N, C-alpha and C positions, 0 to 999 in steps of 0.2 A: 656522649649524650646525643640522642637522635630525636627528631621531631617528626611525627607522622601527621600529615594533613589529609583530610578527606578529598577524594577526587570524584569528579562527575563523569560518568560513563554514559554515552549515548546509546549503547547497546542494552541498557537496563531500563526498559519502559515502565517497570513496576514502580520505580521510585519517582515521585512527583518532583517537579522543579522546586517547589516551595520547601519540601523536606530537605532537598539537597542543599539549598541555600542556608537553611537553618543549621544544618550540620556543619557547613563551612564556617558560619559565623561563630558557633560555639567553639569549634576547634581552634580557630584563630584567636579568640578571646582567652582561651585557656592557656595558650602558649605565649601570650603577650607579644605577638607579632602582628604587624599590619599587612602582611603579604598573603594574598589568596592565590593558590596555584590550581590551575585547571589543566587537566591532562586529557587529550583527545587521541584516540587510537584510530588508525585508518581501517582497521578490521571491524570497526563498529558499523561501517556502511555495508549493506548487504550487496556484495558484488555478483552474487549468483541469482539475482532477482530476474525473473522472466525466462530462465533457462528451462528448456523442455516444453515450452508452449509453442506449438506449431501454428496456431491461429493468429498469433500476433503479427508475424511477418506478412501473412497473406492479407490481413486486414489493412496493413499499412500500404501495400502495393496497390490495393483497389482505390484508395483515395489519393494516390499520387498523380501529379499533373503529367499528361503524356509528353508535353514539350520538355519537361525536366528529365524524363526518362530517355529521350532522344539525345539530350546533351551529355548524358553519361558516356556516350561513345566518343573517344578522342577525335576521330576523324570528323564526325558531324559537328563537334564543338569547334574545331579549327575552321571548318567551312562557315559556321555561323559568325565567328569573329571576323573573318575576312570579308564577309558580305556586309557586316554592319560597321566595321571600323575602317575599311579600305574600299569603300564604294566608288565606282567609276563616276565620271562627270555626267554620263547619260542618265544617272539616277537622280541628279540634282533637279529641283523644281525651277531653279533659276538658269537653266541651260540656255534658253533663248536670249536672256540678257547678257550672259557671258560671251556668247558668240557675237552679239551685236557690239560689244565693247572692245573687241579685239582690234588693235591698230592695223593700219594698212601696211606697215613695214614688215609684217610677218608673212607676206605673200612669198611664194617660192621664188619669184624673180628677184625680189629685193634681198632675200636671205642667202642668195648664192654668193659664194666666196669671190672676192675681188681677184682679178688677174695680177700675177706677179710682174710688176713693171720695174724699170730702173729707179724710179723715184721712191717706190714703196720699199725696195731692198737697199736703198742707199745707207740707211742707218746701221745696217748689219754688214754689208759688203764693203762699204767705203765710209767708215765713221769719221775719219779726219781727212777730208778731201784737200784741204789747204796744204797739209804736210806732204801728201802724196804728190801734188803738183810741184811743190818745191823740190822734192827729191828727184822727180823726173827731169826737171829743168837742169838740175846739177849734173845728172848723168849725160844729158844731151850736150852740155858745155864740155864735159870731159871727152866725149867722143869726137867733137869737132876739133878740139885741140890736138888730138892724136891722129887727125886726118882719117878717121873711120877705122883705125886698126884696133883690134881687140886682142887681148892676151890669150894664152892657151887656157888658163883657168876660167876666164870669162866665157870663152867659147864652149868649154865643157859644161859650165853652169847653164848656158842658154840652150844647148842642144841635147845634153845627156841627163840621165837620172841617177840619183845616188840614194843610198840608204845608210843611215848611221844606226849602229846597233851596239848596245851596252849591256853587259851582264851584271849580275849581282856580285856583291863582295863575297869572295870565297876564302876559306881558311888556308891560305898559303902566302908566301912572301913574294915580293916583287922580283927578287933575283932568280927565283925558280920559274916564274911564269913568263918573264921577259924573253927567255930562250924560245919558248913556243910561239910567242908573238912574232919574233924575228923569223921564225921558220916558215910561217904562212904568209908573210907580207909580200905582195907583188905576184903571188901565184893565182892561177884560176881557182875558183871555189871547189871544183871537183878534185883537183890535185891537192889542195890544202886539206880537204876532208880525208883523202887517202893517206896523207902524211900523218895526220893525227890518229888514224885508225891503227897504224902499225907502230906508233911511237910507244916506248916503254915508260914514259913519264906518267906520274899518277894522275895529273889533271889534263892529260891529253884527251881523255874521254869527255871531259867537260867542255874543252875547246871545240871538239868535234860536234858536240850537241848544239852549241851556240852558232857554229858555222852553218849547220843545217837549218836552224831556226831563222838565221838572217837570210839564207837563200830562199826559204819559203815565203818570208815576209816581202822580199824584193819582187818575187813573181806575183804574189797575190795583191799586195797593196800598190806597188808602183808599175806593174806590168812590164817588168824587165825580164830579159832572157827568153822572149817569145819569138825570136827571129825564125826559128825552124818551123814553128806553127804558122806564122804569118807569111812565110815564104820570102824572108829578107836575107837570103843567103848570097854570098859572093860567088860570081861566076868562076873566078880564079882565086885560089887561096893566096893570102899575103903573109909575109914574114915580118914579125915584129920582135923587138928585143925587150925582155922584161927587166925589172930592176936589179935582179941578181946576175945580169949579163947573159941570160939564156935566150936563144932564138927559138920562136915557136911559130907555127903556121896557123892562120886564122881563116876559117871557112864561114863561121857564124859571127858577124860583127856584134851581136847582142849577147855574146857569151859573157858570163859574170866572172869577175876576179876581185881579189882583195887588194884594194888600192893602198890602204894604210891600216896598221894594226899596232896598238900599244897598250900598255897596262897602266893602272893607277893605284896608288896606295890608299887603303881604306882605314877605318878606325881600328884601334887595338881591340882584340876580342876578349882579352883578360890578362891577368898577371899571376905569376907564380913565384914563390920564394925559392931561391937557389942557395942551399946551405953549404957553407965552406968550412975549412978548418979554422981552429983557434977562435971559435965563437963569432966568425964573420959570416955574412950572407949577402946575396945579391937578389935582384928581381929580374925574372924572365917575362918578357911581354910577348904575347901571341899575336902575330900580325894578321891582316886580311887584305886581299887584293882583288880588284875587279878584272876579270878576264875580258880581253878584247874591249877595252873601255870605250873606244870609238873605232869601229871597223867600217870603212867605206866600201860598200859593195857596188861597183859601177860596171857598166858594159865594157867589154874588152876592146871595143874600137877606140876607146880613149887612149889606149897605148900606142895607137898608130900615129906617128909623127907627121 
């Protein structure tokens, strides 16, 4: 069973509104329903109204404001916004009062930065002066007790420069990398790099890379190894004995060598199951090790006894 209700269409001007309302009322009363449905169609509006009339556009342009037509240009509209929204101080009518209210502290002489003095830098350079004085007093007492004698380590710390270099953790074991660390310990940097260049070990290339990086950092950051450039060469070469018992001649006292070299164990990289017979299994852990954990690159004249 279907019920047809009358609909009102805006596109039919011949039917009056009163007639349509009467028709709706009669249809709703006949069907015994209190719902009135009105259906509107978008095609009832004439979308093609005004097409083909050339005089409409011309008549609209004649009555348009000339300022509005200029603002249609994006460049002119941007200039208008900048001129009205971001105007300078010279456009202000209160310019005289603003200049008169400026404080005297804004003068060039007063705004100049203060000089760096010992008092102004004390909070950064010497934040705990009491602890520093106490430490200096302790060291002076130790020096007096030893009658002014200093150990070899203290003399090296006071007169020479050092560089500690540490590499990242690499996927290898300590047993494999410790052999390379022992091979370069006590040798000049150039000789240690040459040893790693011709080594057949897998991680010899990594050790060579970190030796070159440590050498460059020592020259750039600490100013080490510049004896040939500065003219600090010895008139007569001297012979010194390295840690492995080899005698070498030194003409440049600032020549770099590897004082110490060792490795350190890192975290486990992962685990793997090792299946065995009779339903048994084990766990294989993959290690990681840091190459040249702390390599001291110091001038070669520290080897002179």
